[in-house]
C-alpha positions in Angstrom: -66.4 45.1 40.2 -69.5 43.5 41.9 -70.7 46.8 43.2 -70.3 48.3 39.7 -72.4 45.4 38.1 -75.1 45.9 40.7 -75.3 49.6 40.1 -75.7 49.0 36.3 -78.4 46.4 37.0 -80.2 48.8 39.2 -80.3 51.4 36.5 -81.3 49.0 33.7 -83.2 45.8 34.4 -83.5 45.5 38.3 -87.3 45.8 38.2 -87.8 42.8 35.9 -84.9 40.4 37.1 -82.5 41.0 40.0 -79.5 38.8 39.1 -76.4 40.6 40.5 -78.0 41.5 43.7 -77.9 37.7 44.6 -74.4 36.9 43.1 -71.8 36.1 45.8 -68.4 37.8 45.8 -66.5 34.5 45.2 -67.0 34.2 41.4 -66.4 37.9 40.9 -63.2 37.6 42.8 -62.2 34.8 40.7 -62.6 36.8 37.5 -60.6 39.6 39.3 -57.9 37.0 40.1 -57.7 36.1 36.4 -57.3 39.7 35.4 -54.5 40.2 38.1 -52.8 37.0 37.0 -52.8 38.1 33.3 -51.4 41.5 34.3 -48.6 39.8 36.5 -47.6 37.5 33.6 -47.5 40.4 31.3 -45.5 42.9 33.2 -43.7 41.0 36.0 -40.6 40.1 33.9 -38.3 40.1 37.0 -40.7 37.7 38.9 -41.0 40.1 41.9 -44.3 38.5 42.9 -43.5 35.6 45.2 -45.6 32.5 44.0 -45.0 30.4 47.2 -46.2 33.4 49.4 -49.3 33.8 47.1 -50.0 30.1 47.5 -49.7 30.3 51.3 -52.1 33.2 51.4 -54.6 31.3 49.3 -54.5 28.2 51.5 -55.0 30.5 54.5 -57.9 32.4 53.0 -59.6 29.0 52.0 -59.2 27.7 55.5 -60.9 30.8 57.0 -63.6 30.7 54.3 -64.5 27.2 55.3 -64.4 28.0 59.1 -66.7 31.0 58.5 -69.2 29.0 56.4 -69.4 26.3 59.2 -69.8 28.9 61.8 -72.7 30.7 60.1 -74.5 27.4 59.3 -78.0 27.3 60.8 -78.6 24.1 62.5 -82.2 24.9 63.1 -82.9 25.4 59.4 -81.0 22.2 58.6 -83.0 20.2 61.2 -86.4 21.6 59.9 -85.4 20.5 56.3 -83.7 17.2 57.1 -85.9 15.1 54.7 -84.9 17.1 51.6 -81.4 17.4 52.9 -80.9 13.7 53.2 -82.6 13.1 49.8 -80.3 15.7 48.1 -77.2 14.2 49.8 -78.0 10.7 48.8 -78.9 11.5 45.2 -75.7 13.6 44.9 -73.6 10.8 46.4 -75.1 8.3 43.9 -74.7 10.4 41.0 -71.1 11.5 41.7 -69.9 8.0 42.4 -71.8 6.7 39.4 -70.6 9.3 37.0 -66.8 8.5 38.3 -67.1 4.8 37.8 -69.2 4.6 34.6 -68.7 8.0 32.8 -65.2 9.3 33.7 -63.3 6.6 31.7 -65.5 7.1 28.7 -65.5 10.9 28.6 -61.8 11.4 29.6 -59.4 9.9 27.1 -56.2 10.3 29.2 -55.6 10.2 32.9 -59.3 9.6 33.6 -58.8 8.3 37.1 -56.7 11.3 38.2 -59.0 13.9 36.6 -62.2 12.1 37.7 -61.1 11.7 41.3 -60.4 15.4 41.6 -64.0 16.1 40.4 -65.3 13.6 42.9 -63.6 15.4 45.8 -64.9 18.8 44.6 -68.4 17.5 44.1 -68.6 15.9 47.5 -66.8 18.8 49.3 -65.0 21.8 48.0 -62.3 22.6 45.5 -59.5 21.9 48.1 -61.0 18.5 48.7 -60.6 17.6 45.1 -57.0 18.8 45.0 -56.3 16.8 48.1 -57.5 13.6 46.4 -55.6 14.4 43.3 -52.4 14.8 45.3 -53.1 11.4 47.0 -53.1 9.5 43.6 -50.7 11.8 41.9 -48.4 13.3 44.6 -45.6 14.2 42.0 -48.0 15.7 39.4 -46.8 13.4 36.7 -50.0 13.7 34.8 -51.8 16.7 33.2 -54.8 16.3 35.7 -53.7 19.2 37.8 -53.6 21.6 34.9 -56.7 20.3 33.5 -58.5 20.8 36.8 -57.3 24.4 36.9 -58.6 25.2 33.4 -61.8 23.6 34.1 -62.3 25.8 37.2 -61.8 29.0 35.2 -64.7 28.1 33.0 -67.1 26.5 35.6 -66.6 28.6 38.8 -67.9 32.0 37.5 -71.1 30.3 36.5 -71.8 27.2 38.7 -71.0 26.2 42.3 -71.9 29.7 43.7 -71.5 31.6 40.4 -73.9 33.5 38.1 -76.2 30.5 37.4 -76.4 29.5 41.0 -77.3 32.9 42.0 -79.8 33.5 39.3 -81.7 30.2 39.9 -83.9 31.5 42.7 -84.9 34.9 40.8 -85.5 32.9 37.6 -87.7 30.4 39.5 -89.6 33.2 41.2 -90.2 35.2 38.1 -90.7 32.5 35.3 -91.3 29.2 37.3 -89.1 26.3 37.8 -90.1 24.7 34.4 -87.8 27.1 32.5 -84.8 26.6 34.6 -85.3 22.8 34.6 -85.5 22.8 30.8 -82.3 24.9 30.4 -80.4 22.8 32.7 -81.7 19.5 31.3 -80.6 20.8 27.8 -77.2 21.8 29.2 -76.8 18.2 30.9 -77.7 16.4 27.7 -75.4 18.5 25.6 -72.5 18.1 28.0 -73.2 14.3 28.3 -73.3 14.0 24.5 -70.2 16.0 23.9 -68.2 14.0 26.5 -69.3 10.7 25.2 -69.4 11.1 21.4 -66.6 13.7 21.0 -64.1 14.0 23.7 -64.4 10.4 24.8 -63.4 9.3 21.3 -60.4 11.5 20.7 -57.2 9.5 20.1 -54.9 9.5 23.1 -51.2 10.4 22.4 -48.8 7.4 22.9 -46.9 7.7 26.3 -43.3 8.6 26.3 -40.6 7.1 28.4 -39.2 10.4 29.7 -41.5 12.8 31.3 -41.8 16.2 29.7 -41.9 19.3 31.7 -44.0 22.4 31.3 -43.7 25.7 32.9 -46.8 27.5 34.1 -45.0 30.9 33.8 -44.0 33.6 36.3 -41.9 31.5 38.5 -44.4 28.7 38.9 -42.8 25.2 39.5 -42.3 23.0 36.5 -44.3 19.9 37.0 -43.5 16.7 35.1 -45.9 15.2 32.7 -45.5 11.6 31.9 -47.5 8.4 31.1 -48.0 7.1 34.6 -48.8 8.7 37.8 -46.9 8.4 40.9 -49.0 7.7 43.9 -48.9 6.6 47.5 -49.6 2.9 48.3 -53.3 3.2 49.0 -54.1 5.6 46.0 -51.8 3.7 43.9 -53.7 0.3 44.6 -57.0 2.0 44.1 -56.0 3.6 40.8 -54.3 0.4 39.4 -57.3 -1.5 40.2 -59.8 0.8 38.4 -57.5 1.3 35.5 -57.0 -2.5 35.0 -60.8 -3.2 35.1 -61.2 -0.5 32.5 -58.6 -1.9 30.2 -60.0 -5.4 30.4 -63.5 -4.1 29.6 -62.2 -2.3 26.6 -60.6 -5.5 25.3 
């Protein structure tokens, strides 16, 4: 798929803007995975595909991907740019923690802690880090945070975090200057912030039920309970309850 897109680009607009030449394989593979998943759900009526085996393959591939990334990391380039690296790391840490503490509860009307902690883990590490933190505070998957995180990834990953926008940033800066990219990202940031605070954050929350409902993800995937509260291990539970109680007291 990526090779075909690169061929089309080479025939049409590669002389003015080379975009797909810089796109990594990961977002394209994710789009291909969505297509394969849709085909499996449409035609695999007998559930021949082993979901647990696919999950094990996914985890193994992710582990090898992280090892390969660390193995190819250039320590010389990192040391030569230590100042900008520290500045970016500190700025990213302050923004991530600040967004979780001050914005998550105002933009996510339900299960804001579980959904926010998953995004914190992803922003400060990788997607698997966010899922690990989510399983710490919600090991039994009693909230909708796991499903919400998955749907968010389908929209975000093909564009950001190594997707089309990330790959096109350098060519856009080289051809048009950093001002155009900054203006576009600033407009996107303001729009997302306004939408979260003014629309999604003000949506009414459904009243919690005493009995947890169950939903099926289809094609043999396990049925996860969805309830009002989130089960958690002692450390994650204390942290979650502390944050939620502070949020409720401020809302009163």
